[in-house]
LUMTITOR-244639 format. One record per residue: x, y, z of N, C-alpha, C in turn; residue in three letters; residue number from 1. Coordinates in nm, 4 decimals. Example, Ala and Ser with C-alpha at 12.3 -4.5 7.8 and 13.67 -1.06 7.14 Angstrom:
REM residues 2
<kolpa <1.3190 -0.5690 0.7800> <1.2300 -0.4500 0.7800> <1.3200 -0.3300 0.7800> ALA 1> <kolpa <1.2850 -0.2250 0.7080> <1.3670 -0.1060 0.7140> <1.2900 0.0030 0.7870> SER 2> 
//
This chain:
REM residues 199
<kolpa <-0.4602 -3.3374 -2.8221> <-0.4751 -3.2037 -2.7621> <-0.4572 -3.0986 -2.8722> MET 1> <kolpa <-0.5557 -3.0085 -2.8892> <-0.5430 -2.9068 -2.9927> <-0.4505 -2.7939 -2.9485> ASN 2> <kolpa <-0.4223 -2.7025 -3.0426> <-0.3242 -2.5963 -3.0167> <-0.3651 -2.5076 -2.8993> LYS 3> <kolpa <-0.4912 -2.4677 -2.8975> <-0.5371 -2.3784 -2.7908> <-0.5276 -2.4465 -2.6547> ASP 4> <kolpa <-0.5629 -2.5730 -2.6503> <-0.5560 -2.6479 -2.5249> <-0.4121 -2.6566 -2.4753> THR 5> <kolpa <-0.3189 -2.6772 -2.5658> <-0.1772 -2.6824 -2.5301> <-0.1308 -2.5488 -2.4730> GLU 6> <kolpa <-0.1744 -2.4406 -2.5360> <-0.1331 -2.3080 -2.4890> <-0.1902 -2.2780 -2.3509> LEU 7> <kolpa <-0.3171 -2.3126 -2.3298> <-0.3777 -2.2877 -2.1992> <-0.3111 -2.3716 -2.0904> TYR 8> <kolpa <-0.2650 -2.4904 -2.1261> <-0.1918 -2.5729 -2.0299> <-0.0598 -2.5049 -1.9921> ALA 9> <kolpa <0.0056 -2.4454 -2.0921> <0.1298 -2.3712 -2.0645> <0.1005 -2.2482 -1.9792> LYS 10> <kolpa <-0.0065 -2.1779 -2.0132> <-0.0428 -2.0580 -1.9372> <-0.0689 -2.0927 -1.7910> LEU 11> <kolpa <-0.1361 -2.2043 -1.7684> <-0.1635 -2.2482 -1.6324> <-0.0335 -2.2692 -1.5544> LEU 12> <kolpa <0.0637 -2.3323 -1.6172> <0.1921 -2.3566 -1.5514> <0.2694 -2.2273 -1.5280> LYS 13> <kolpa <0.2636 -2.1364 -1.6246> <0.3341 -2.0079 -1.6112> <0.2734 -1.9259 -1.4983> ILE 14> <kolpa <0.1403 -1.9218 -1.4931> <0.0728 -1.8484 -1.3855> <0.1106 -1.9042 -1.2491> GLN 15> <kolpa <0.1212 -2.0360 -1.2394> <0.1555 -2.0986 -1.1121> <0.2987 -2.0734 -1.0704> GLY 16> <kolpa <0.3884 -2.0593 -1.1684> <0.5311 -2.0413 -1.1375> <0.5691 -1.8956 -1.1157> ALA 17> <kolpa <0.4918 -1.8031 -1.1719> <0.5288 -1.6617 -1.1664> <0.5061 -1.6018 -1.0286> LEU 18> <kolpa <0.6093 -1.5396 -0.9761> <0.5998 -1.4693 -0.8483> <0.6772 -1.3393 -0.8607> ASN 19> <kolpa <0.6067 -1.2277 -0.8580> <0.6710 -1.0976 -0.8744> <0.6447 -1.0139 -0.7492> VAL 20> <kolpa <0.7424 -1.0046 -0.6595> <0.7218 -0.9255 -0.5374> <0.7143 -0.7763 -0.5678> PRO 21> <kolpa <0.6526 -0.7036 -0.4777> <0.6444 -0.5580 -0.4912> <0.7741 -0.4991 -0.4364> LYS 22> <kolpa <0.8752 -0.4906 -0.5218> <1.0090 -0.4530 -0.4776> <1.0377 -0.3040 -0.4890> SER 23> <kolpa <0.9449 -0.2280 -0.5445> <0.9633 -0.0824 -0.5562> <0.8835 -0.0122 -0.4473> ASN 24> <kolpa <0.9352 0.1045 -0.4049> <0.8677 0.1790 -0.2979> <0.8418 0.3219 -0.3418> TYR 25> <kolpa <0.7189 0.3651 -0.3278> <0.6810 0.5017 -0.3600> <0.6857 0.5846 -0.2316> ASN 26> <kolpa <0.7865 0.6715 -0.2206> <0.8039 0.7509 -0.0981> <0.6901 0.8500 -0.0787> LYS 27> <kolpa <0.6421 0.9069 -0.1893> <0.5364 1.0074 -0.1776> <0.4069 0.9450 -0.1265> PHE 28> <kolpa <0.3697 0.8287 -0.1837> <0.2445 0.7643 -0.1440> <0.2593 0.6691 -0.0274> GLY 29> <kolpa <0.3852 0.6293 0.0028> <0.4091 0.5380 0.1145> <0.3610 0.3967 0.0881> GLY 30> <kolpa <0.3869 0.3439 -0.0330> <0.3417 0.2081 -0.0618> <0.4432 0.1341 -0.1484> PHE 31> <kolpa <0.4389 0.0016 -0.1424> <0.5200 -0.0846 -0.2282> <0.4397 -0.1187 -0.3530> ASN 32> <kolpa <0.5104 -0.1391 -0.4640> <0.4402 -0.1739 -0.5873> <0.5328 -0.2533 -0.6795> TYR 33> <kolpa <0.4738 -0.3198 -0.7783> <0.5502 -0.3858 -0.8842> <0.5252 -0.3107 -1.0135> ARG 34> <kolpa <0.6242 -0.3074 -1.0999> <0.6115 -0.2370 -1.2274> <0.5957 -0.3359 -1.3420> SER 35> <kolpa <0.5661 -0.2842 -1.4601> <0.5580 -0.3667 -1.5802> <0.6927 -0.4348 -1.6045> CYS 36> <kolpa <0.8006 -0.3611 -1.5844> <0.9350 -0.4159 -1.6045> <0.9628 -0.5312 -1.5081> GLU 37> <kolpa <0.9163 -0.5189 -1.3834> <0.9351 -0.6271 -1.2852> <0.8655 -0.7553 -1.3316> ASP 38> <kolpa <0.7440 -0.7397 -1.3844> <0.6683 -0.8564 -1.4306> <0.7397 -0.9241 -1.5474> ILE 39> <kolpa <0.7895 -0.8441 -1.6416> <0.8586 -0.8996 -1.7574> <0.9872 -0.9713 -1.7170> LEU 40> <kolpa <1.0608 -0.9134 -1.6229> <1.1838 -0.9779 -1.5757> <1.1536 -1.1115 -1.5085> GLU 41> <kolpa <1.0440 -1.1156 -1.4323> <1.0048 -1.2404 -1.3681> <0.9581 -1.3451 -1.4677> GLY 42> <kolpa <0.9013 -1.2994 -1.5791> <0.8469 -1.3910 -1.6796> <0.9533 -1.4574 -1.7664> LEU 43> <kolpa <1.0602 -1.3868 -1.7978> <1.1551 -1.4328 -1.9006> <1.2051 -1.5759 -1.8801> LYS 44> <kolpa <1.2559 -1.6108 -1.7624> <1.3045 -1.7488 -1.7477> <1.1930 -1.8533 -1.7537> PRO 45> <kolpa <1.0737 -1.8173 -1.7079> <0.9612 -1.9114 -1.7099> <0.9133 -1.9329 -1.8528> ILE 46> <kolpa <0.9101 -1.8243 -1.9311> <0.8695 -1.8353 -2.0716> <0.9664 -1.9247 -2.1491> LEU 47> <kolpa <1.0941 -1.9081 -2.1237> <1.1944 -1.9899 -2.1932> <1.1749 -2.1381 -2.1606> ALA 48> <kolpa <1.1436 -2.1643 -2.0340> <1.1232 -2.3028 -1.9908> <1.0048 -2.3673 -2.0612> GLU 49> <kolpa <0.9008 -2.2895 -2.0872> <0.7778 -2.3439 -2.1464> <0.7645 -2.3141 -2.2963> HIS 50> <kolpa <0.8708 -2.2631 -2.3549> <0.8734 -2.2349 -2.4996> <0.7542 -2.1468 -2.5418> LYS 51> <kolpa <0.7482 -2.0311 -2.4761> <0.6438 -1.9336 -2.5084> <0.7048 -1.7941 -2.5048> ALA 52> <kolpa <0.6382 -1.7004 -2.5688> <0.6860 -1.5624 -2.5699> <0.5702 -1.4692 -2.5368> VAL 53> <kolpa <0.6059 -1.3506 -2.4894> <0.5065 -1.2468 -2.4618> <0.5319 -1.1296 -2.5556> VAL 54> <kolpa <0.4263 -1.0765 -2.6121> <0.4346 -0.9559 -2.6942> <0.3327 -0.8562 -2.6415> ALA 55> <kolpa <0.3746 -0.7291 -2.6321> <0.2842 -0.6247 -2.5830> <0.2793 -0.5130 -2.6862> ILE 56> <kolpa <0.1592 -0.4707 -2.7201> <0.1427 -0.3608 -2.8150> <0.0507 -0.2545 -2.7550> THR 57> <kolpa <0.0698 -0.1310 -2.8007> <-0.0128 -0.0180 -2.7565> <-0.0824 0.0448 -2.8756> ASP 58> <kolpa <-0.1960 0.1035 -2.8494> <-0.2590 0.1913 -2.9475> <-0.3359 0.2991 -2.8730> GLU 59> <kolpa <-0.3465 0.4133 -2.9351> <-0.4215 0.5242 -2.8765> <-0.5639 0.5180 -2.9296> ILE 60> <kolpa <-0.6603 0.5184 -2.8385> <-0.8016 0.5149 -2.8785> <-0.8744 0.6315 -2.8129> VAL 61> <kolpa <-0.9732 0.6831 -2.8833> <-1.0547 0.7921 -2.8294> <-1.1874 0.7365 -2.7824> GLN 62> <kolpa <-1.2196 0.7648 -2.6567> <-1.3472 0.7248 -2.6000> <-1.4129 0.8524 -2.5476> ILE 63> <kolpa <-1.5224 0.8922 -2.6117> <-1.5818 1.0209 -2.5769> <-1.4872 1.1324 -2.6190> GLY 64> <kolpa <-1.4559 1.2199 -2.5244> <-1.3653 1.3305 -2.5551> <-1.2245 1.3066 -2.5031> GLU 65> <kolpa <-1.2004 1.1911 -2.4457> <-1.0701 1.1633 -2.3874> <-0.9956 1.0567 -2.4668> ARG 66> <kolpa <-0.8627 1.0607 -2.4563> <-0.7775 0.9624 -2.5219> <-0.7244 0.8630 -2.4194> TYR 67> <kolpa <-0.7211 0.7369 -2.4602> <-0.6729 0.6292 -2.3746> <-0.5621 0.5530 -2.4463> TYR 68> <kolpa <-0.4713 0.4976 -2.3669> <-0.3757 0.4017 -2.4213> <-0.4349 0.2630 -2.4003> VAL 69> <kolpa <-0.4523 0.1898 -2.5082> <-0.5020 0.0521 -2.5014> <-0.3823 -0.0419 -2.5194> LYS 70> <kolpa <-0.3510 -0.1177 -2.4161> <-0.2388 -0.2118 -2.4219> <-0.2922 -0.3536 -2.4367> ALA 71> <kolpa <-0.2301 -0.4293 -2.5249> <-0.2660 -0.5696 -2.5446> <-0.1447 -0.6565 -2.5145> THR 72> <kolpa <-0.1610 -0.7499 -2.4217> <-0.0545 -0.8447 -2.3880> <-0.0915 -0.9807 -2.4461> ALA 73> <kolpa <0.0003 -1.0385 -2.5212> <-0.0239 -1.1667 -2.5863> <0.0756 -1.2714 -2.5368> GLU 74> <kolpa <0.0263 -1.3903 -2.5085> <0.1117 -1.5054 -2.4825> <0.1060 -1.5924 -2.6075> LEU 75> <kolpa <0.2235 -1.6161 -2.6672> <0.2308 -1.6897 -2.7934> <0.3079 -1.8190 -2.7714> ILE 76> <kolpa <0.2491 -1.9273 -2.8132> <0.3151 -2.0576 -2.8043> <0.4202 -2.0649 -2.9157> ASP 77> <kolpa <0.5477 -2.0728 -2.8796> <0.6564 -2.0733 -2.9774> <0.6616 -2.2028 -3.0575> ALA 78> <kolpa <0.5902 -2.3040 -3.0120> <0.5931 -2.4330 -3.0809> <0.4836 -2.4458 -3.1858> GLU 79> <kolpa <0.3669 -2.3844 -3.1613> <0.2588 -2.4016 -3.2597> <0.1937 -2.2702 -3.3038> ASN 80> <kolpa <0.2384 -2.1571 -3.2465> <0.1899 -2.0272 -3.2927> <0.0552 -1.9836 -3.2385> GLY 81> <kolpa <-0.0077 -2.0606 -3.1517> <-0.1374 -2.0192 -3.0966> <-0.1182 -1.9035 -2.9985> SER 82> <kolpa <-0.2240 -1.8227 -2.9828> <-0.2133 -1.6971 -2.9065> <-0.3319 -1.6827 -2.8120> VAL 83> <kolpa <-0.3042 -1.6309 -2.6917> <-0.4094 -1.5865 -2.6005> <-0.3708 -1.4458 -2.5564> VAL 84> <kolpa <-0.4695 -1.3567 -2.5415> <-0.4368 -1.2167 -2.5122> <-0.5360 -1.1524 -2.4165> SER 85> <kolpa <-0.4927 -1.0442 -2.3549> <-0.5801 -0.9595 -2.2724> <-0.5482 -0.8143 -2.3044> THR 86> <kolpa <-0.6433 -0.7252 -2.2747> <-0.6221 -0.5823 -2.2978> <-0.6523 -0.5036 -2.1713> THR 87> <kolpa <-0.5926 -0.3857 -2.1635> <-0.6201 -0.2938 -2.0525> <-0.6066 -0.1518 -2.1043> ALA 88> <kolpa <-0.6759 -0.0592 -2.0383> <-0.6765 0.0801 -2.0800> <-0.6242 0.1706 -1.9686> TYR 89> <kolpa <-0.5581 0.2776 -2.0083> <-0.5185 0.3816 -1.9127> <-0.5411 0.5164 -1.9796> ALA 90> <kolpa <-0.6069 0.6049 -1.9068> <-0.6380 0.7356 -1.9642> <-0.5211 0.8312 -1.9460> ARG 91> <kolpa <-0.4888 0.9059 -2.0487> <-0.3867 1.0092 -2.0375> <-0.4420 1.1275 -1.9600> GLU 92> <kolpa <-0.3628 1.1792 -1.8687> <-0.4016 1.3014 -1.8004> <-0.3777 1.4195 -1.8937> GLU 93> <kolpa <-0.4591 1.5219 -1.8801> <-0.4414 1.6389 -1.9660> <-0.3099 1.7084 -1.9330> GLU 94> <kolpa <-0.2788 1.7184 -1.8059> <-0.1508 1.7746 -1.7619> <-0.1041 1.6971 -1.6406> THR 95> <kolpa <0.0255 1.6916 -1.6221> <0.0831 1.6293 -1.5037> <0.2106 1.7035 -1.4695> LYS 96> <kolpa <0.2207 1.7476 -1.3455> <0.3321 1.8309 -1.3029> <0.4651 1.7612 -1.3298> LYS 97> <kolpa <0.5559 1.8338 -1.3946> <0.6897 1.7822 -1.4187> <0.7020 1.6913 -1.5386> GLY 98> <kolpa <0.5932 1.6729 -1.6161> <0.5973 1.5840 -1.7332> <0.5542 1.6590 -1.8583> MET 99> <kolpa <0.6250 1.6289 -1.9706> <0.5766 1.6806 -2.0977> <0.4787 1.5796 -2.1576> ASP 100> <kolpa <0.4250 1.6108 -2.2766> <0.3192 1.5275 -2.3360> <0.3653 1.3843 -2.3603> ALA 101> <kolpa <0.4897 1.3672 -2.4081> <0.5378 1.2319 -2.4379> <0.5544 1.1498 -2.3101> SER 102> <kolpa <0.5957 1.2151 -2.2017> <0.6105 1.1442 -2.0747> <0.4749 1.1028 -2.0176> GLN 103> <kolpa <0.3746 1.1865 -2.0364> <0.2394 1.1526 -1.9898> <0.1887 1.0290 -2.0638> ILE 104> <kolpa <0.2102 1.0254 -2.1961> <0.1696 0.9091 -2.2749> <0.2469 0.7850 -2.2317> THR 105> <kolpa <0.3779 0.8007 -2.2088> <0.4602 0.6877 -2.1643> <0.4155 0.6332 -2.0311> GLY 106> <kolpa <0.3765 0.7217 -1.9395> <0.3283 0.6795 -1.8082> <0.1982 0.6013 -1.8208> SER 107> <kolpa <0.1084 0.6497 -1.9055> <-0.0190 0.5801 -1.9275> <0.0051 0.4450 -1.9943> ALA 108> <kolpa <0.1021 0.4396 -2.0854> <0.1355 0.3147 -2.1523> <0.1869 0.2114 -2.0529> SER 109> <kolpa <0.2780 0.2521 -1.9645> <0.3325 0.1594 -1.8643> <0.2222 0.1052 -1.7748> SER 110> <kolpa <0.1313 0.1946 -1.7361> <0.0207 0.1542 -1.6486> <-0.0698 0.0534 -1.7189> TYR 111> <kolpa <-0.1062 0.0826 -1.8451> <-0.1943 -0.0067 -1.9204> <-0.1262 -0.1413 -1.9456> ALA 112> <kolpa <0.0030 -0.1396 -1.9796> <0.0762 -0.2641 -2.0037> <0.0827 -0.3499 -1.8778> ARG 113> <kolpa <0.1053 -0.2856 -1.7656> <0.1117 -0.3597 -1.6391> <-0.0201 -0.4324 -1.6128> LYS 114> <kolpa <-0.1309 -0.3657 -1.6333> <-0.2593 -0.4279 -1.6032> <-0.3026 -0.5283 -1.7097> TYR 115> <kolpa <-0.2536 -0.5134 -1.8319> <-0.2781 -0.6170 -1.9317> <-0.2037 -0.7446 -1.8925> ALA 116> <kolpa <-0.0784 -0.7295 -1.8468> <-0.0006 -0.8453 -1.7998> <-0.0645 -0.9066 -1.6752> LEU 117> <kolpa <-0.1144 -0.8217 -1.5865> <-0.1830 -0.8721 -1.4663> <-0.3006 -0.9618 -1.5044> ASN 118> <kolpa <-0.3779 -0.9175 -1.6022> <-0.4929 -0.9957 -1.6444> <-0.4541 -1.1267 -1.7090> GLY 119> <kolpa <-0.3478 -1.1231 -1.7894> <-0.3061 -1.2426 -1.8609> <-0.2467 -1.3479 -1.7670> LEU 120> <kolpa <-0.1699 -1.3008 -1.6683> <-0.0981 -1.3957 -1.5825> <-0.1550 -1.4043 -1.4403> PHE 121> <kolpa <-0.2785 -1.3576 -1.4246> <-0.3508 -1.3721 -1.2969> <-0.2749 -1.3129 -1.1795> ALA 122> <kolpa <-0.2207 -1.1929 -1.2000> <-0.1540 -1.1202 -1.0919> <-0.2575 -1.0277 -1.0303> ILE 123> <kolpa <-0.2875 -1.0475 -0.9051> <-0.3940 -0.9711 -0.8394> <-0.3372 -0.8455 -0.7762> ASP 124> <kolpa <-0.3726 -0.7300 -0.8328> <-0.3276 -0.6021 -0.7777> <-0.4419 -0.5240 -0.7160> ASP 125> <kolpa <-0.5498 -0.5892 -0.6804> <-0.6633 -0.5148 -0.6243> <-0.6296 -0.4509 -0.4916> THR 126> <kolpa <-0.5231 -0.4993 -0.4240> <-0.4856 -0.4406 -0.2960> <-0.3629 -0.3518 -0.3083> ARG 127> <kolpa <-0.3228 -0.3203 -0.4328> <-0.2117 -0.2282 -0.4514> <-0.2531 -0.0881 -0.4096> ASP 128> <kolpa <-0.1550 -0.0121 -0.3689> <-0.1862 0.1244 -0.3256> <-0.2144 0.2165 -0.4419> ALA 129> <kolpa <-0.1815 0.1754 -0.5651> <-0.2188 0.2610 -0.6769> <-0.3663 0.2448 -0.7122> ASP 130> <kolpa <-0.4345 0.1548 -0.6414> <-0.5801 0.1491 -0.6477> <-0.6324 0.2543 -0.5509> ASP 131> <kolpa <-0.6988 0.3599 -0.5995> <-0.7404 0.4690 -0.5117> <-0.8382 0.4286 -0.4027> PRO 132> <kolpa <-0.9022 0.3112 -0.4181> <-0.9989 0.2673 -0.3170> <-0.9364 0.1789 -0.2098> ASN 133> <kolpa <-0.8058 0.1577 -0.2203> <-0.7396 0.0694 -0.1240> <-0.6884 0.1494 -0.0056> ASN 134> <kolpa <-0.7238 0.1071 0.1159> <-0.6770 0.1762 0.2356> <-0.6219 0.0802 0.3390> HIS 135> <kolpa <-0.6170 -0.0492 0.3069> <-0.5672 -0.1438 0.4048> <-0.5065 -0.2636 0.3350> GLU 136> <kolpa <-0.4381 -0.3460 0.4121> <-0.3815 -0.4675 0.3595> <-0.2579 -0.4463 0.2752> GLY 137> <kolpa <-0.1991 -0.3277 0.2782> <-0.0811 -0.3014 0.1990> <0.0423 -0.3125 0.2850> ASN 138> <kolpa <0.1353 -0.4034 0.2484> <0.2515 -0.4237 0.3343> <0.3436 -0.3045 0.3416> PRO 139> <kolpa <0.3380 -0.2167 0.2393> <0.4275 -0.1020 0.2434> <0.3696 0.0164 0.3164> GLY 140> <kolpa <0.2429 0.0158 0.3416> <0.1756 0.1284 0.4040> <0.1648 0.1051 0.5529> LYS 141> <kolpa <0.2294 0.1902 0.6287> <0.2237 0.1745 0.7735> <0.0919 0.2286 0.8265> LYS 142> <kolpa <0.0282 0.1577 0.9191> <-0.0958 0.2097 0.9763> <-0.0668 0.3328 1.0593> PRO 143> <kolpa <-0.1619 0.4249 1.0699> <-0.1370 0.5440 1.1492> <-0.1094 0.5081 1.2943> PRO 144> <kolpa <-0.0102 0.5766 1.3499> <0.0286 0.5475 1.4886> <-0.0819 0.5912 1.5841> ALA 145> <kolpa <-0.1077 0.5078 1.6826> <-0.2075 0.5422 1.7826> <-0.1462 0.6371 1.8841> LYS 146> <kolpa <-0.2203 0.7416 1.9168> <-0.1720 0.8345 2.0171> <-0.1890 0.7738 2.1553> LYS 147> <kolpa <-0.0873 0.7894 2.2403> <-0.1021 0.7342 2.3745> <-0.2123 0.8060 2.4512> PRO 148> <kolpa <-0.2763 0.7338 2.5398> <-0.3826 0.7941 2.6206> <-0.3244 0.9068 2.7050> ALA 149> <kolpa <-0.3972 1.0136 2.7147> <-0.3506 1.1293 2.7908> <-0.3461 1.0972 2.9395> LYS 150> <kolpa <-0.2347 1.1320 3.0005> <-0.2187 1.1110 3.1446> <-0.2681 1.2357 3.2159> ASP 151> <kolpa <-0.3806 1.2242 3.2853> <-0.4414 1.3398 3.3502> <-0.3886 1.3666 3.4902> ASN 152> <kolpa <-0.2942 1.2854 3.5348> <-0.2405 1.3108 3.6681> <-0.1631 1.4423 3.6685> ARG 153> <kolpa <-0.1622 1.5148 3.7772> <-0.0993 1.6466 3.7800> <0.0507 1.6420 3.7544> PRO 154> <kolpa <0.1171 1.5345 3.7926> <0.2603 1.5218 3.7687> <0.2862 1.3846 3.7069> PHE 155> <kolpa <0.2613 1.3660 3.5760> <0.2759 1.2333 3.5157> <0.4183 1.1813 3.5300> PRO 156> <kolpa <0.4357 1.0592 3.5757> <0.5680 1.0016 3.5915> <0.6201 0.9436 3.4615> PRO 157> <kolpa <0.7494 0.9150 3.4552> <0.8062 0.8446 3.3407> <0.7530 0.7023 3.3372> LYS 158> <kolpa <0.7400 0.6432 3.4532> <0.6723 0.5140 3.4623> <0.6073 0.5053 3.5991> ASN 159> <kolpa <0.5157 0.4114 3.6146> <0.4358 0.4053 3.7365> <0.5194 0.3775 3.8614> ASP 160> <kolpa <0.6342 0.3102 3.8449> <0.7176 0.2795 3.9599> <0.7796 0.4045 4.0212> ASP 161> <kolpa <0.7955 0.5094 3.9371> <0.8593 0.6308 3.9871> <0.7591 0.7247 4.0538> GLU 162> <kolpa <0.6325 0.6933 4.0471> <0.5308 0.7874 4.0928> <0.4776 0.7483 4.2303> PHE 163> <kolpa <0.5279 0.8140 4.3306> <0.4762 0.7963 4.4662> <0.4583 0.9353 4.5248> GLU 164> <kolpa <0.3380 0.9655 4.5658> <0.3092 1.0983 4.6169> <0.2352 1.0882 4.7488> LEU 165> <kolpa <0.2831 1.1637 4.8479> <0.2227 1.1650 4.9818> <0.1635 1.3027 5.0086> LYS 166> <kolpa <0.0555 1.3013 5.0847> <-0.0044 1.4278 5.1274> <0.0925 1.4972 5.2225> CYS 167> <kolpa <0.1214 1.6250 5.1997> <0.2131 1.7009 5.2850> <0.1558 1.7310 5.4232> ASN 168> <kolpa <0.0251 1.7113 5.4382> <-0.0363 1.7414 5.5664> <-0.0516 1.6166 5.6532> SER 169> <kolpa <-0.1154 1.5119 5.6000> <-0.1417 1.3918 5.6805> <-0.0531 1.2729 5.6455> CYS 170> <kolpa <0.0219 1.2800 5.5332> <0.1095 1.1708 5.4946> <0.0424 1.0583 5.4189> GLY 171> <kolpa <-0.0865 1.0722 5.3876> <-0.1594 0.9669 5.3155> <-0.1068 0.9554 5.1725> LYS 172> <kolpa <-0.1047 0.8290 5.1231> <-0.0641 0.8045 4.9847> <-0.1714 0.8615 4.8925> ASP 173> <kolpa <-0.1331 0.9577 4.8107> <-0.2315 1.0192 4.7198> <-0.1942 0.9942 4.5734> ILE 174> <kolpa <-0.1273 0.8820 4.5498> <-0.0925 0.8455 4.4123> <-0.2183 0.8206 4.3306> THR 175> <kolpa <-0.3190 0.7595 4.3903> <-0.4431 0.7294 4.3199> <-0.5503 0.8301 4.3579> LYS 176> <kolpa <-0.6331 0.8635 4.2644> <-0.7390 0.9609 4.2908> <-0.7005 1.0922 4.2278> GLY 177> <kolpa <-0.7723 1.1369 4.1304> <-0.7279 1.2469 4.0464> <-0.7520 1.3848 4.1062> MET 178> <kolpa <-0.8338 1.3967 4.2109> <-0.8660 1.5302 4.2632> <-0.7866 1.5612 4.3890> ALA 179> <kolpa <-0.6709 1.4959 4.4086> <-0.6074 1.5028 4.5389> <-0.5009 1.6110 4.5511> MET 180> <kolpa <-0.4554 1.6705 4.4427> <-0.3424 1.7618 4.4514> <-0.3786 1.8999 4.4008> VAL 181> <kolpa <-0.3325 2.0028 4.4697> <-0.3504 2.1388 4.4218> <-0.2345 2.2233 4.4706> SER 182> <kolpa <-0.1260 2.2256 4.3973> <-0.0091 2.3036 4.4390> <-0.0288 2.4522 4.4144> THR 183> <kolpa <-0.1082 2.4876 4.3176> <-0.1256 2.6290 4.2876> <-0.2141 2.6987 4.3907> THR 184> <kolpa <-0.3119 2.6285 4.4395> <-0.4043 2.6901 4.5348> <-0.3520 2.6872 4.6774> LYS 185> <kolpa <-0.2865 2.5733 4.7107> <-0.2442 2.5591 4.8510> <-0.0926 2.5624 4.8686> TYR 186> <kolpa <-0.0158 2.5610 4.7598> <0.1289 2.5662 4.7693> <0.1923 2.4344 4.8089> GLY 187> <kolpa <0.1161 2.3275 4.8220> <0.1685 2.1957 4.8560> <0.0691 2.0897 4.8128> LYS 188> <kolpa <0.1195 1.9608 4.8069> <0.0347 1.8495 4.7661> <-0.0512 1.8054 4.8837> GLU 189> <kolpa <-0.1816 1.7998 4.8604> <-0.2738 1.7624 4.9672> <-0.3708 1.6559 4.9170> LEU 190> <kolpa <-0.4105 1.5649 5.0072> <-0.5157 1.4699 4.9727> <-0.6488 1.5440 4.9707> CYS 191> <kolpa <-0.7512 1.4776 4.9222> <-0.8821 1.5406 4.9093> <-0.9351 1.5860 5.0459> VAL 192> <kolpa <-0.9155 1.5021 5.1480> <-0.9656 1.5370 5.2816> <-0.8959 1.6615 5.3354> ASP 193> <kolpa <-0.7624 1.6704 5.3206> <-0.6888 1.7862 5.3714> <-0.7190 1.9122 5.2929> CYS 194> <kolpa <-0.7530 1.8967 5.1641> <-0.7928 2.0122 5.0860> <-0.9211 2.0733 5.1432> GLN 195> <kolpa <-1.0136 1.9832 5.1854> <-1.1405 2.0308 5.2419> <-1.1162 2.1089 5.3699> LYS 196> <kolpa <-1.0176 2.0658 5.4511> <-0.9864 2.1340 5.5776> <-0.9264 2.2709 5.5539> LEU 197> <kolpa <-0.8633 2.2903 5.4350> <-0.8018 2.4188 5.4062> <-0.9046 2.5249 5.3666> GLN 198> <kolpa <-1.0246 2.4843 5.3288> <-1.1259 2.5779 5.2784> <-1.1864 2.6588 5.3896> LYS 199> 
//
């Protein structure tokens, strides 16, 4: 088995063993997420077991008129020195409320590093809420509450068992049938037939 084959065998085992739950919660966006730090913490004991190390580097690159942070995540076999790597990019925002320039770069770096690690260790974040196209399937995002159907009865009850209404004229049960009551016009509850007699 050559060096690269050995490393890919280790990578396969590491990918299978790694499990990083989305343990952080974004109150503003209402979603759960995992960070670069969470992934690294989950990796450390697995890397030690398989005699491998991870190294992450950043560089600033210009694409067009914008600057990006390019992060490279490398898995290095500690036994034979072979390397496999992935890269990811994150664009720096020109301004971001509450952040100075160094914080904006740091935020872009964390984002790029996280996605470089995702690519290397087969962590699927396509359903994360930090994906702007994601609107479903997120365990941290509660679905919008459905509004209860409007009760059009003139005197909606707390529950159906409490709602019993009799015509004040003939005594007929007028619980069912929506056109049966008119207290404002006649001053009392009347069934449809008795309302007609009042006209």
